[in-house]
N, C-alpha and C positions, 0 to 999 in steps of 0.2 A: 504494500500500500504506500502511496506517495506521502511524503511528509506534509502535514497540515490537512490531510483528508480524513484522518481518523475521527470517528464520532466520540472517542474517549477524550476527556479533557487532558490537556497537556500539563496542567498545573494542579496543585492541591488546593482545594477550596479553603480548607481550614488551616489555621496557624498551628504551630507546634504545641501550644497550650491547648489541651483537650477541652477546656472550658470556654474557649473563645471561638468565634466564627469570623469568616471573612466578611468584609463590608461591601464587597462587589455584588451587584444585583444578580449576577449569574451564579452565585453560590447556592448550591442545593440546600444547605442548612439554613441559610438566611431566608430562602423562599419558603421553606417549610415553617419556620418560625413566624414569618409574616402571615402565612395562611392561618395557622392555628392560634395566633395571637390576636387576630382581629375580633372585634366585639361580637359580630354575628356568628362566627364559627364557634366561639366559646359558648355562646348562649345555646346554639343548636346542640352541641355536644353535651352540655349540661342537661338540657331537656330530654335527650334521648337515653339518659341513664336508666338502664334496666327496663326499658319499654320501647315499644314501637309506636310511632305517631304518623298520622296522615299529614299531607302538606297543609291542608286547611287548618288543622289543629295547631301546627307550628306557627302558621301565619297569624292566627288569632292570639296565640300565647306570647309571641315576641312583639312587644310594643314598639312601633316605629319602623319596622322593617317593611320594605315594599315587596310586592310579589316577585318582581324582577331580581331584587337583591337576595331574597330567599332562594330563588331558583339557582342563581349563580353560586351562592354559598354551598347549597346542597350538592351541586354538580362538582364543585372543587373538592369537597370533602369525600365524595364518592370516588373521584379520580385518585385521590391520595390514599384510598383504601380504608378510610375511617368510618364511613357510613355506607350502608347497603340500601338499595332501592328495590322494592318489590312492586311490580305492576300487576294488579288483579284484573282479569279479563271480564269486567262487568261494565254495565252502563248505568250511570256515568262512570268513567274510569276512576279507579281507586288506586292510589299509590301510597305505600307505606315506607317509612324510613326507620332504620335502627342502626345502632352502633355495631361495627364489626368487632371481632376480638381485639384488633389493633386499636380501634376507637375506644374500647373499654379501658385499655391500659392508659390511654391518654386522659380519659375522664378521671382516673385516680390522681393523676398529676394535677389536673385542673382543680380537683376538690381540695388538694393541699394548698393551692394558691388562694382559693376562696376562704378556707379556714384561716390562713395567715391574714388575709384582708379583714375578716371579721374580728380577729384577735387584736389587730393594730389600728382599727379605724379611728378610735378616739385619739391616738397619738398622731395620726395623720391629720385629723381635723384640727388639732392644736397647732401642729406645725404650719398648716395652711393659714390659720388665723394669724399666727405670729408673722408669717411672711407677708400677708396682706396688710397688716398693721404697719410694718416697717416700710412697706412699699418696695416694689421691685426696682433695683438700681441698675 
């Protein structure tokens, strides 16, 4: 194969420190973190914990999400192997979504983040108030 025609990246995306990731947009780790870290993905993953939900249920439950954004979010999560989609051959069409085994492992991590947030929300509120009082310089 000619040089430069390989589909494999010629550079390592991640730095030598295992807890860091590359800041380039084409970094796989960064792309995954961007996807799972956005507010809609987090909400969908949280809602699908141990249950299957229809598109309309998700739409009604997630305040402020548009139909288009929910569709895009679900497709991206399905593409990443975190959510499975089941289409039932009925009229009107019925589509169910649920976490895959991989998605379940991510939910556990998200739950840790939610627990941390609940534990420290008062400290964060105090820090915000102090910052706002002093004014941003």
